[in-house]
MARLO-888475 format. One record per residue: x, y negated, z of N, C-alpha, C in turn; residue number from 1; residue in one letter. Coordinates in steps of 0.2 Angstrom, whole numbers. Atoms other than C-alpha are relative to their C-alpha. Last residue first. Layout:
% MARLO-888475
@npx=X, npy=Y, npz=Z, capx=X, capy=Y, capz=Z, cpx=X, cpy=Y, cpz=Z, seq=NUM, type=A $
...
% end
This chain:
% MARLO-888475
@npx=7, npy=-1, npz=-1, capx=348, capy=-684, capz=627, cpx=-3, cpy=0, cpz=8, seq=212, type=X $
@npx=5, npy=6, npz=0, capx=363, capy=-694, capz=625, cpx=-7, cpy=2, cpz=1, seq=211, type=X $
@npx=-2, npy=3, npz=-5, capx=375, capy=-678, capz=628, cpx=-4, cpy=-7, cpz=1, seq=210, type=X $
@npx=3, npy=-4, npz=-5, capx=365, capy=-668, capz=616, cpx=2, cpy=-4, cpz=7, seq=209, type=X $
@npx=9, npy=1, npz=-1, capx=368, capy=-680, capz=604, cpx=-2, cpy=3, cpz=5, seq=208, type=X $
@npx=1, npy=8, npz=-2, capx=388, capy=-680, capz=607, cpx=-8, cpy=-1, cpz=1, seq=207, type=X $
@npx=-2, npy=1, npz=-8, capx=387, capy=-661, capz=606, cpx=0, cpy=-6, cpz=3, seq=206, type=X $
@npx=6, npy=-2, npz=-3, capx=378, capy=-662, capz=589, cpx=1, cpy=0, cpz=8, seq=205, type=X $
@npx=5, npy=6, npz=1, capx=391, capy=-673, capz=582, cpx=-6, cpy=3, cpz=4, seq=204, type=X $
@npx=-3, npy=6, npz=-5, capx=405, capy=-661, capz=588, cpx=-6, cpy=-5, cpz=0, seq=203, type=X $
@npx=1, npy=-3, npz=-7, capx=394, capy=-646, capz=580, cpx=3, cpy=-6, cpz=4, seq=202, type=X $
@npx=6, npy=0, npz=-2, capx=393, capy=-655, capz=564, cpx=-2, cpy=1, cpz=6, seq=201, type=X $
@npx=1, npy=6, npz=0, capx=412, capy=-658, capz=562, cpx=-8, cpy=-1, cpz=4, seq=200, type=X $
@npx=-3, npy=2, npz=-6, capx=414, capy=-640, capz=565, cpx=-1, cpy=-8, cpz=1, seq=199, type=X $
@npx=3, npy=-3, npz=-6, capx=401, capy=-635, capz=552, cpx=3, cpy=-3, cpz=6, seq=198, type=X $
@npx=0, npy=5, npz=-4, capx=406, capy=-648, capz=538, cpx=-2, cpy=3, cpz=8, seq=197, type=X $
@npx=4, npy=-3, npz=-6, capx=413, capy=-636, capz=526, cpx=0, cpy=-7, cpz=5, seq=196, type=X $
@npx=-4, npy=-1, npz=-6, capx=420, capy=-645, capz=510, cpx=-5, cpy=2, cpz=5, seq=195, type=X $
@npx=1, npy=-7, npz=-1, capx=410, capy=-643, capz=494, cpx=5, cpy=2, cpz=6, seq=194, type=X $
@npx=6, npy=-3, npz=-1, capx=405, capy=-662, capz=493, cpx=0, cpy=7, cpz=1, seq=193, type=X $
@npx=2, npy=-2, npz=7, capx=422, capy=-668, capz=498, cpx=-7, cpy=3, cpz=0, seq=192, type=X $
@npx=-1, npy=-8, npz=2, capx=424, capy=-673, capz=516, cpx=-3, cpy=-1, cpz=-8, seq=191, type=X $
@npx=-6, npy=0, npz=4, capx=425, capy=-693, capz=519, cpx=2, cpy=7, cpz=-4, seq=190, type=X $
@npx=1, npy=3, npz=6, capx=407, capy=-695, capz=525, cpx=6, cpy=1, cpz=-5, seq=189, type=X $
@npx=5, npy=-3, npz=4, capx=410, capy=-682, capz=538, cpx=-1, cpy=-3, cpz=-7, seq=188, type=X $
@npx=-3, npy=-5, npz=3, capx=425, capy=-690, capz=544, cpx=-4, cpy=4, cpz=-4, seq=187, type=X $
@npx=-5, npy=3, npz=5, capx=417, capy=-707, capz=545, cpx=3, cpy=7, cpz=-3, seq=186, type=X $
@npx=5, npy=2, npz=6, capx=402, capy=-699, capz=555, cpx=6, cpy=-1, cpz=-6, seq=185, type=X $
@npx=1, npy=-6, npz=3, capx=416, capy=-691, capz=566, cpx=-5, cpy=0, cpz=-6, seq=184, type=X $
@npx=-6, npy=-3, npz=4, capx=423, capy=-708, capz=569, cpx=-1, cpy=7, cpz=-3, seq=183, type=X $
@npx=-1, npy=4, npz=7, capx=406, capy=-717, capz=572, cpx=6, cpy=3, cpz=-3, seq=182, type=X $
@npx=5, npy=-3, npz=5, capx=402, capy=-702, capz=585, cpx=1, cpy=-4, cpz=-6, seq=181, type=X $
@npx=-2, npy=-6, npz=2, capx=419, capy=-705, capz=594, cpx=-5, cpy=1, cpz=-5, seq=180, type=X $
@npx=-5, npy=1, npz=5, capx=415, capy=-724, capz=596, cpx=2, cpy=7, cpz=-4, seq=179, type=X $
@npx=3, npy=4, npz=6, capx=399, capy=-720, capz=604, cpx=5, cpy=-1, cpz=-6, seq=178, type=X $
@npx=3, npy=-4, npz=4, capx=408, capy=-707, capz=615, cpx=-4, cpy=-4, cpz=-6, seq=177, type=X $
@npx=4, npy=5, npz=5, capx=421, capy=-717, capz=622, cpx=-5, cpy=3, cpz=-5, seq=176, type=X $
@npx=7, npy=2, npz=-2, capx=425, capy=-706, capz=636, cpx=-4, cpy=-5, cpz=-4, seq=175, type=X $
@npx=0, npy=7, npz=-4, capx=444, capy=-706, capz=633, cpx=-7, cpy=-1, cpz=3, seq=174, type=X $
@npx=-4, npy=0, npz=-6, capx=444, capy=-688, capz=628, cpx=0, cpy=-5, cpz=5, seq=173, type=X $
@npx=4, npy=-5, npz=-4, capx=429, capy=-690, capz=617, cpx=4, cpy=1, cpz=6, seq=172, type=X $
@npx=5, npy=5, npz=-2, capx=439, capy=-705, capz=608, cpx=-5, cpy=4, cpz=5, seq=171, type=X $
@npx=-4, npy=3, npz=-5, capx=454, capy=-693, capz=606, cpx=-5, cpy=-5, cpz=4, seq=170, type=X $
@npx=-2, npy=-5, npz=-5, capx=443, capy=-680, capz=597, cpx=3, cpy=-4, cpz=6, seq=169, type=X $
@npx=5, npy=-1, npz=-4, capx=435, capy=-694, capz=587, cpx=1, cpy=4, cpz=5, seq=168, type=X $
@npx=2, npy=5, npz=-5, capx=451, capy=-700, capz=582, cpx=-6, cpy=1, cpz=4, seq=167, type=X $
@npx=-4, npy=1, npz=-7, capx=456, capy=-683, capz=577, cpx=-1, cpy=-6, cpz=4, seq=166, type=X $
@npx=2, npy=-5, npz=-5, capx=440, capy=-681, capz=566, cpx=5, cpy=-1, cpz=6, seq=165, type=X $
@npx=5, npy=3, npz=-3, capx=445, capy=-699, capz=557, cpx=-3, cpy=6, cpz=5, seq=164, type=X $
@npx=-2, npy=5, npz=-5, capx=462, capy=-692, capz=554, cpx=-6, cpy=-3, cpz=3, seq=163, type=X $
@npx=-4, npy=-4, npz=-6, capx=456, capy=-675, capz=547, cpx=2, cpy=-6, cpz=4, seq=162, type=X $
@npx=5, npy=-4, npz=-3, capx=443, capy=-685, capz=535, cpx=4, cpy=3, cpz=7, seq=161, type=X $
@npx=5, npy=4, npz=-3, capx=455, capy=-698, capz=529, cpx=-5, cpy=4, cpz=5, seq=160, type=X $
@npx=-1, npy=-1, npz=-7, capx=469, capy=-686, capz=524, cpx=-5, cpy=-4, cpz=5, seq=159, type=X $
@npx=-1, npy=-7, npz=-2, capx=466, capy=-684, capz=506, cpx=0, cpy=1, cpz=8, seq=158, type=X $
@npx=6, npy=-3, npz=0, capx=460, capy=-702, capz=505, cpx=-1, cpy=7, cpz=2, seq=157, type=X $
@npx=3, npy=-3, npz=6, capx=477, capy=-708, capz=509, cpx=-7, cpy=4, cpz=1, seq=156, type=X $
@npx=-3, npy=-7, npz=2, capx=479, capy=-717, capz=525, cpx=-3, cpy=1, cpz=-6, seq=155, type=X $
@npx=4, npy=-5, npz=4, capx=475, capy=-734, capz=533, cpx=4, cpy=5, cpz=-3, seq=154, type=X $
@npx=-2, npy=1, npz=7, capx=479, capy=-742, capz=549, cpx=-3, cpy=5, cpz=-5, seq=153, type=X $
@npx=2, npy=7, npz=2, capx=478, capy=-737, capz=567, cpx=2, cpy=0, cpz=-8, seq=152, type=X $
@npx=5, npy=-1, npz=6, capx=481, capy=-718, capz=569, cpx=-3, cpy=-7, cpz=-2, seq=151, type=X $
@npx=-3, npy=-3, npz=5, capx=497, capy=-720, capz=581, cpx=-5, cpy=1, cpz=-7, seq=150, type=X $
@npx=-5, npy=5, npz=3, capx=488, capy=-731, capz=592, cpx=2, cpy=2, cpz=-6, seq=149, type=X $
@npx=5, npy=4, npz=4, capx=475, capy=-717, capz=596, cpx=3, cpy=-5, cpz=-4, seq=148, type=X $
@npx=2, npy=-4, npz=6, capx=489, capy=-706, capz=602, cpx=-5, cpy=-4, cpz=-5, seq=147, type=X $
@npx=-6, npy=-1, npz=4, capx=495, capy=-719, capz=614, cpx=0, cpy=3, cpz=-7, seq=146, type=X $
@npx=0, npy=8, npz=3, capx=477, capy=-721, capz=621, cpx=7, cpy=0, cpz=-4, seq=145, type=X $
@npx=4, npy=1, npz=5, capx=476, capy=-702, capz=622, cpx=0, cpy=-6, cpz=-3, seq=144, type=X $
@npx=-2, npy=6, npz=3, capx=492, capy=-700, capz=633, cpx=-5, cpy=-2, cpz=-6, seq=143, type=X $
@npx=4, npy=5, npz=-2, capx=487, capy=-686, capz=643, cpx=1, cpy=-8, cpz=-2, seq=142, type=X $
@npx=-3, npy=3, npz=-5, capx=500, capy=-675, capz=637, cpx=-2, cpy=-5, cpz=5, seq=141, type=X $
@npx=-2, npy=-6, npz=-5, capx=490, capy=-664, capz=627, cpx=3, cpy=-3, cpz=6, seq=140, type=X $
@npx=6, npy=-1, npz=-4, capx=484, capy=-681, capz=619, cpx=1, cpy=6, cpz=5, seq=139, type=X $
@npx=1, npy=5, npz=-5, capx=502, capy=-684, capz=615, cpx=-6, cpy=0, cpz=4, seq=138, type=X $
@npx=-5, npy=-2, npz=-5, capx=504, capy=-668, capz=606, cpx=-1, cpy=-5, cpz=6, seq=137, type=X $
@npx=3, npy=-5, npz=-3, capx=488, capy=-671, capz=596, cpx=4, cpy=2, cpz=6, seq=136, type=X $
@npx=5, npy=1, npz=-4, capx=495, capy=-687, capz=591, cpx=-4, cpy=5, cpz=3, seq=135, type=X $
@npx=-2, npy=3, npz=-6, capx=511, capy=-680, capz=586, cpx=-5, cpy=-3, cpz=4, seq=134, type=X $
@npx=-3, npy=-4, npz=-4, capx=502, capy=-668, capz=575, cpx=3, cpy=-3, cpz=6, seq=133, type=X $
@npx=7, npy=-3, npz=-3, capx=492, capy=-682, capz=566, cpx=2, cpy=6, cpz=6, seq=132, type=X $
@npx=4, npy=4, npz=-4, capx=508, capy=-692, capz=563, cpx=-5, cpy=3, cpz=4, seq=131, type=X $
@npx=-4, npy=1, npz=-6, capx=519, capy=-677, capz=557, cpx=-4, cpy=-5, cpz=5, seq=130, type=X $
@npx=0, npy=-6, npz=-3, capx=505, capy=-673, capz=544, cpx=4, cpy=-1, cpz=7, seq=129, type=X $
@npx=6, npy=-1, npz=-3, capx=504, capy=-690, capz=539, cpx=-1, cpy=5, cpz=4, seq=128, type=X $
@npx=1, npy=5, npz=-4, capx=522, capy=-694, capz=536, cpx=-7, cpy=1, cpz=4, seq=127, type=X $
@npx=-4, npy=-2, npz=-6, capx=525, capy=-677, capz=528, cpx=-2, cpy=-6, cpz=6, seq=126, type=X $
@npx=4, npy=-5, npz=-4, capx=511, capy=-682, capz=516, cpx=4, cpy=3, cpz=6, seq=125, type=X $
@npx=5, npy=1, npz=-4, capx=519, capy=-698, capz=512, cpx=-4, cpy=6, cpz=4, seq=124, type=X $
@npx=6, npy=3, npz=5, capx=535, capy=-692, capz=507, cpx=-5, cpy=-2, cpz=5, seq=123, type=X $
@npx=-3, npy=-2, npz=6, capx=553, capy=-688, capz=516, cpx=-6, cpy=-2, cpz=-6, seq=122, type=X $
@npx=2, npy=-5, npz=4, capx=547, capy=-696, capz=531, cpx=2, cpy=1, cpz=-7, seq=121, type=X $
@npx=-3, npy=0, npz=7, capx=559, capy=-707, capz=542, cpx=-2, cpy=6, cpz=-4, seq=120, type=X $
@npx=-4, npy=6, npz=1, capx=550, capy=-711, capz=558, cpx=3, cpy=-1, cpz=-6, seq=119, type=X $
@npx=5, npy=4, npz=1, capx=536, capy=-697, capz=557, cpx=5, cpy=-8, cpz=-1, seq=118, type=X $
@npx=3, npy=0, npz=6, capx=549, capy=-684, capz=555, cpx=-5, cpy=-6, cpz=-2, seq=117, type=X $
@npx=-5, npy=0, npz=3, capx=559, capy=-688, capz=571, cpx=-2, cpy=-1, cpz=-9, seq=116, type=X $
@npx=-1, npy=6, npz=1, capx=543, capy=-691, capz=580, cpx=6, cpy=-2, cpz=-6, seq=115, type=X $
@npx=5, npy=3, npz=5, capx=538, capy=-674, capz=575, cpx=1, cpy=-7, cpz=0, seq=114, type=X $
@npx=-1, npy=-3, npz=8, capx=554, capy=-666, capz=582, cpx=-6, cpy=-5, cpz=-4, seq=113, type=X $
@npx=-6, npy=3, npz=3, capx=553, capy=-677, capz=598, cpx=1, cpy=1, cpz=-7, seq=112, type=X $
@npx=1, npy=7, npz=2, capx=535, capy=-674, capz=601, cpx=5, cpy=-3, cpz=-3, seq=111, type=X $
@npx=5, npy=0, npz=5, capx=537, capy=-655, capz=601, cpx=0, cpy=-8, cpz=-3, seq=110, type=X $
@npx=-4, npy=-2, npz=6, capx=552, capy=-656, capz=613, cpx=-4, cpy=-1, cpz=-7, seq=109, type=X $
@npx=-5, npy=6, npz=2, capx=542, capy=-667, capz=624, cpx=4, cpy=3, cpz=-4, seq=108, type=X $
@npx=4, npy=5, npz=2, capx=527, capy=-653, capz=624, cpx=6, cpy=-7, cpz=-2, seq=107, type=X $
@npx=-6, npy=4, npz=0, capx=537, capy=-638, capz=628, cpx=-2, cpy=-6, cpz=-5, seq=106, type=X $
@npx=1, npy=4, npz=-5, capx=522, capy=-627, capz=631, cpx=5, cpy=-5, cpz=2, seq=105, type=X $
@npx=-4, npy=-2, npz=-6, capx=530, capy=-613, capz=622, cpx=-2, cpy=-4, cpz=6, seq=104, type=X $
@npx=1, npy=-6, npz=-1, capx=517, capy=-613, capz=608, cpx=3, cpy=2, cpz=7, seq=103, type=X $
@npx=7, npy=1, npz=-3, capx=520, capy=-632, capz=607, cpx=-3, cpy=7, cpz=2, seq=102, type=X $
@npx=0, npy=4, npz=-7, capx=538, capy=-629, capz=605, cpx=-7, cpy=-1, cpz=4, seq=101, type=X $
@npx=-3, npy=-6, npz=-5, capx=536, capy=-616, capz=591, cpx=0, cpy=-3, cpz=7, seq=100, type=X $
@npx=6, npy=-4, npz=-1, capx=524, capy=-629, capz=582, cpx=2, cpy=6, cpz=5, seq=99, type=X $
@npx=5, npy=3, npz=-5, capx=537, capy=-642, capz=585, cpx=-5, cpy=5, cpz=1, seq=98, type=X $
@npx=-3, npy=0, npz=-7, capx=551, capy=-631, capz=577, cpx=-5, cpy=-3, cpz=6, seq=97, type=X $
@npx=0, npy=-6, npz=-3, capx=540, capy=-628, capz=563, cpx=3, cpy=1, cpz=6, seq=96, type=X $
@npx=7, npy=-2, npz=-1, capx=536, capy=-645, capz=559, cpx=0, cpy=6, cpz=3, seq=95, type=X $
@npx=2, npy=4, npz=-7, capx=555, capy=-649, capz=561, cpx=-7, cpy=1, cpz=2, seq=94, type=X $
@npx=-4, npy=-4, npz=-6, capx=559, capy=-635, capz=548, cpx=-2, cpy=-4, cpz=6, seq=93, type=X $
@npx=5, npy=-5, npz=-1, capx=546, capy=-644, capz=536, cpx=3, cpy=4, cpz=6, seq=92, type=X $
@npx=5, npy=3, npz=-5, capx=557, capy=-659, capz=539, cpx=-6, cpy=5, cpz=1, seq=91, type=X $
@npx=-4, npy=1, npz=-6, capx=573, capy=-650, capz=532, cpx=-6, cpy=-2, cpz=5, seq=90, type=X $
@npx=0, npy=-6, npz=-3, capx=562, capy=-644, capz=517, cpx=3, cpy=0, cpz=8, seq=89, type=X $
@npx=7, npy=-2, npz=-3, capx=556, capy=-661, capz=513, cpx=1, cpy=7, cpz=4, seq=88, type=X $
@npx=5, npy=-2, npz=6, capx=574, capy=-668, capz=513, cpx=-6, cpy=2, cpz=2, seq=87, type=X $
@npx=4, npy=5, npz=4, capx=581, capy=-680, capz=525, cpx=-4, cpy=3, cpz=-5, seq=86, type=X $
@npx=3, npy=5, npz=-5, capx=595, capy=-668, capz=532, cpx=-4, cpy=-5, cpz=-5, seq=85, type=X $
@npx=6, npy=3, npz=4, capx=599, capy=-653, capz=519, cpx=-4, cpy=-6, cpz=4, seq=84, type=X $
@npx=-3, npy=-1, npz=7, capx=616, capy=-646, capz=526, cpx=-5, cpy=-5, cpz=-4, seq=83, type=X $
@npx=-6, npy=2, npz=1, capx=613, capy=-652, capz=544, cpx=3, cpy=-1, cpz=-7, seq=82, type=X $
@npx=0, npy=7, npz=-2, capx=594, capy=-652, capz=546, cpx=8, cpy=-3, cpz=-2, seq=81, type=X $
@npx=4, npy=4, npz=4, capx=593, capy=-635, capz=537, cpx=1, cpy=-7, cpz=1, seq=80, type=X $
@npx=-3, npy=0, npz=7, capx=607, capy=-628, capz=547, cpx=-3, cpy=-3, cpz=-5, seq=79, type=X $
@npx=-7, npy=3, npz=0, capx=600, capy=-633, capz=564, cpx=3, cpy=-1, cpz=-7, seq=78, type=X $
@npx=3, npy=7, npz=0, capx=582, capy=-627, capz=559, cpx=6, cpy=-5, cpz=0, seq=77, type=X $
@npx=2, npy=1, npz=7, capx=591, capy=-610, capz=554, cpx=-3, cpy=-7, cpz=1, seq=76, type=X $
@npx=-4, npy=-1, npz=5, capx=600, capy=-609, capz=572, cpx=-1, cpy=-3, cpz=-8, seq=75, type=X $
@npx=-4, npy=5, npz=-1, capx=586, capy=-615, capz=582, cpx=7, cpy=-1, cpz=-5, seq=74, type=X $
@npx=3, npy=6, npz=2, capx=574, capy=-604, capz=575, cpx=5, cpy=-6, cpz=1, seq=73, type=X $
@npx=-1, npy=2, npz=7, capx=586, capy=-590, capz=576, cpx=-3, cpy=-6, cpz=-2, seq=72, type=X $
@npx=-6, npy=1, npz=1, capx=587, capy=-592, capz=595, cpx=2, cpy=-2, cpz=-8, seq=71, type=X $
@npx=-2, npy=7, npz=-1, capx=569, capy=-594, capz=597, cpx=7, cpy=-1, cpz=-2, seq=70, type=X $
@npx=-7, npy=0, npz=-4, capx=565, capy=-578, capz=588, cpx=3, cpy=-7, cpz=1, seq=69, type=X $
@npx=-6, npy=2, npz=3, capx=547, capy=-582, capz=583, cpx=6, cpy=1, cpz=4, seq=68, type=X $
@npx=-2, npy=6, npz=-2, capx=532, capy=-573, capz=591, cpx=7, cpy=-1, cpz=-4, seq=67, type=X $
@npx=2, npy=5, npz=4, capx=523, capy=-560, capz=581, cpx=2, cpy=-7, cpz=3, seq=66, type=X $
@npx=5, npy=3, npz=-5, capx=525, capy=-548, capz=596, cpx=-3, cpy=-5, cpz=-4, seq=65, type=X $
@npx=6, npy=-4, npz=-2, capx=532, capy=-535, capz=584, cpx=-4, cpy=-4, cpz=4, seq=64, type=X $
@npx=-2, npy=-5, npz=-5, capx=543, capy=-548, capz=575, cpx=-6, cpy=3, cpz=3, seq=63, type=X $
@npx=1, npy=-7, npz=2, capx=540, capy=-557, capz=559, cpx=4, cpy=5, cpz=4, seq=62, type=X $
@npx=6, npy=-2, npz=-5, capx=540, capy=-574, capz=567, cpx=-2, cpy=6, cpz=-2, seq=61, type=X $
@npx=-2, npy=-1, npz=-8, capx=558, capy=-577, capz=562, cpx=-7, cpy=2, cpz=3, seq=60, type=X $
@npx=-1, npy=-7, npz=-1, capx=552, capy=-575, capz=543, cpx=2, cpy=2, cpz=8, seq=59, type=X $
@npx=7, npy=-2, npz=-1, capx=547, capy=-593, capz=543, cpx=0, cpy=7, cpz=3, seq=58, type=X $
@npx=3, npy=3, npz=-6, capx=565, capy=-598, capz=547, cpx=-7, cpy=1, cpz=0, seq=57, type=X $
@npx=-2, npy=-4, npz=-5, capx=571, capy=-586, capz=533, cpx=-2, cpy=-3, cpz=7, seq=56, type=X $
@npx=4, npy=-6, npz=1, capx=559, capy=-595, capz=520, cpx=3, cpy=5, cpz=6, seq=55, type=X $
@npx=7, npy=0, npz=-2, capx=566, capy=-611, capz=526, cpx=-4, cpy=6, cpz=0, seq=54, type=X $
@npx=-1, npy=2, npz=-7, capx=584, capy=-607, capz=523, cpx=-7, cpy=0, cpz=4, seq=53, type=X $
@npx=-3, npy=-6, npz=-3, capx=581, capy=-599, capz=506, cpx=0, cpy=-1, cpz=8, seq=52, type=X $
@npx=6, npy=-5, npz=1, capx=570, capy=-614, capz=501, cpx=2, cpy=6, cpz=3, seq=51, type=X $
@npx=5, npy=2, npz=-6, capx=584, capy=-626, capz=507, cpx=-5, cpy=5, cpz=0, seq=50, type=X $
@npx=-4, npy=-1, npz=-6, capx=598, capy=-617, capz=496, cpx=-6, cpy=-2, cpz=6, seq=49, type=X $
@npx=-1, npy=-6, npz=-2, capx=586, capy=-615, capz=482, cpx=3, cpy=1, cpz=6, seq=48, type=X $
@npx=7, npy=-4, npz=-1, capx=580, capy=-632, capz=482, cpx=1, cpy=7, cpz=1, seq=47, type=X $
@npx=1, npy=1, npz=-7, capx=598, capy=-639, capz=483, cpx=-7, cpy=3, cpz=2, seq=46, type=X $
@npx=-4, npy=-3, npz=-5, capx=603, capy=-630, capz=468, cpx=-1, cpy=0, cpz=7, seq=45, type=X $
@npx=1, npy=-8, npz=0, capx=587, capy=-633, capz=458, cpx=5, cpy=2, cpz=5, seq=44, type=X $
@npx=7, npy=-1, npz=-4, capx=588, capy=-652, capz=463, cpx=-1, cpy=7, cpz=0, seq=43, type=X $
@npx=-2, npy=2, npz=-8, capx=606, capy=-654, capz=457, cpx=-6, cpy=2, cpz=4, seq=42, type=X $
@npx=-5, npy=-4, npz=-1, capx=601, capy=-646, capz=439, cpx=2, cpy=-1, cpz=8, seq=41, type=X $
@npx=2, npy=-7, npz=1, capx=584, capy=-654, capz=438, cpx=6, cpy=4, cpz=2, seq=40, type=X $
@npx=-5, npy=-2, npz=-5, capx=589, capy=-673, capz=444, cpx=-1, cpy=9, cpz=0, seq=39, type=X $
@npx=-6, npy=4, npz=0, capx=581, capy=-682, capz=430, cpx=6, cpy=3, cpz=4, seq=38, type=X $
@npx=-5, npy=-1, npz=6, capx=568, capy=-668, capz=427, cpx=6, cpy=-3, cpz=1, seq=37, type=X $
@npx=1, npy=5, npz=4, capx=559, capy=-669, capz=444, cpx=7, cpy=1, cpz=-5, seq=36, type=X $
@npx=-1, npy=-2, npz=7, capx=559, capy=-651, capz=451, cpx=0, cpy=-6, cpz=-5, seq=35, type=X $
@npx=-6, npy=-3, npz=1, capx=561, capy=-657, capz=469, cpx=2, cpy=2, cpz=-7, seq=34, type=X $
@npx=-5, npy=5, npz=-1, capx=546, capy=-669, capz=468, cpx=8, cpy=3, cpz=-1, seq=33, type=X $
@npx=1, npy=4, npz=5, capx=534, capy=-655, capz=462, cpx=6, cpy=-6, cpz=-1, seq=32, type=X $
@npx=-2, npy=-4, npz=4, capx=541, capy=-643, capz=475, cpx=0, cpy=-4, cpz=-7, seq=31, type=X $
@npx=-8, npy=0, npz=0, capx=538, capy=-656, capz=488, cpx=3, cpy=4, cpz=-6, seq=30, type=X $
@npx=-2, npy=7, npz=1, capx=520, capy=-658, capz=483, cpx=7, cpy=-1, cpz=0, seq=29, type=X $
@npx=0, npy=1, npz=7, capx=517, capy=-640, capz=484, cpx=2, cpy=-6, cpz=-3, seq=28, type=X $
@npx=-6, npy=-3, npz=4, capx=525, capy=-639, capz=500, cpx=0, cpy=0, cpz=-7, seq=27, type=X $
@npx=-7, npy=4, npz=0, capx=514, capy=-653, capz=507, cpx=6, cpy=4, cpz=-4, seq=26, type=X $
@npx=0, npy=5, npz=5, capx=499, capy=-645, capz=501, cpx=6, cpy=-4, cpz=0, seq=25, type=X $
@npx=0, npy=-2, npz=7, capx=503, capy=-630, capz=509, cpx=0, cpy=-4, cpz=-4, seq=24, type=X $
@npx=-7, npy=-2, npz=2, capx=507, capy=-638, capz=525, cpx=1, cpy=2, cpz=-7, seq=23, type=X $
@npx=-5, npy=6, npz=1, capx=491, capy=-647, capz=526, cpx=7, cpy=2, cpz=-2, seq=22, type=X $
@npx=2, npy=3, npz=6, capx=481, capy=-631, capz=523, cpx=4, cpy=-6, cpz=-1, seq=21, type=X $
@npx=-1, npy=-4, npz=6, capx=491, capy=-621, capz=536, cpx=-2, cpy=-5, cpz=-6, seq=20, type=X $
@npx=-6, npy=-1, npz=2, capx=490, capy=-634, capz=550, cpx=2, cpy=3, cpz=-7, seq=19, type=X $
@npx=-3, npy=6, npz=5, capx=473, capy=-639, capz=550, cpx=7, cpy=1, cpz=-2, seq=18, type=X $
@npx=6, npy=2, npz=5, capx=463, capy=-624, capz=559, cpx=2, cpy=-5, cpz=-5, seq=17, type=X $
@npx=2, npy=-5, npz=2, capx=478, capy=-617, capz=569, cpx=-4, cpy=-1, cpz=-7, seq=16, type=X $
@npx=-5, npy=-1, npz=6, capx=485, capy=-634, capz=572, cpx=-1, cpy=7, cpz=-4, seq=15, type=X $
@npx=0, npy=3, npz=8, capx=468, capy=-638, capz=578, cpx=6, cpy=1, cpz=-4, seq=14, type=X $
@npx=5, npy=-1, npz=4, capx=468, capy=-623, capz=590, cpx=-1, cpy=-4, cpz=-6, seq=13, type=X $
@npx=-1, npy=-6, npz=3, capx=484, capy=-627, capz=598, cpx=-5, cpy=3, cpz=-6, seq=12, type=X $
@npx=-5, npy=1, npz=5, capx=481, capy=-644, capz=600, cpx=2, cpy=6, cpz=-3, seq=11, type=X $
@npx=4, npy=4, npz=7, capx=464, capy=-640, capz=609, cpx=5, cpy=-1, cpz=-6, seq=10, type=X $
@npx=5, npy=-5, npz=3, capx=472, capy=-626, capz=620, cpx=-2, cpy=-4, cpz=-6, seq=9, type=X $
@npx=-5, npy=-4, npz=3, capx=485, capy=-640, capz=626, cpx=-3, cpy=5, cpz=-4, seq=8, type=X $
@npx=-2, npy=4, npz=5, capx=470, capy=-652, capz=629, cpx=6, cpy=4, cpz=-4, seq=7, type=X $
@npx=5, npy=0, npz=6, capx=462, capy=-639, capz=639, cpx=2, cpy=-3, cpz=-5, seq=6, type=X $
@npx=0, npy=-7, npz=2, capx=478, capy=-636, capz=650, cpx=-6, cpy=0, cpz=-6, seq=5, type=X $
@npx=-7, npy=1, npz=4, capx=480, capy=-656, capz=652, cpx=0, cpy=8, cpz=-3, seq=4, type=X $
@npx=2, npy=4, npz=6, capx=461, capy=-656, capz=658, cpx=7, cpy=0, cpz=-5, seq=3, type=X $
@npx=-1, npy=8, npz=1, capx=464, capy=-643, capz=670, cpx=-1, cpy=-3, cpz=-6, seq=2, type=X $
@npx=-5, npy=2, npz=5, capx=457, capy=-625, capz=669, cpx=1, cpy=-8, cpz=0, seq=1, type=X $
% end
């Protein structure tokens, strides 16, 4: 298996492990924002329409093969963007489209979708999700240096562990094992007391074995 294939497998695996929890948190945050009292009536109408389209988009995966209907994905995501452009739901649609593109090995398409969200995010949560996912896609394109630059600067505490772990993965890809160990340690330290550390500990152990 080539290094590019290995990175593609890694980005898909990371998406499965981290995508659902991040997206669930983002969706809850968006519902709170969309329910803001000052715009309640307007937002309710907007939310219902956008939510219905987004739910239909998710349901494109309910096929015998479990693979989304790509024609429906394009149709529904396009409608969300045209009718509710700039809203959180439209950007969730972009995240979904990017995932479908990754699963189809269309990394350029995935990067374009994620960059669009990252450049004009509806909120801070979507900004970080799209940034981390874009970094993963760039890594799969053998652009780990470029991906690492995306992760410069501060982030909210809730995303610190996942960002530092991602930095560690990129640094390993670049052969910078000492820096990677430091990033993994920061990721471990940023986890809440009741969070699982198994995956991170395995990465730290692997680096330690390499030094032995």
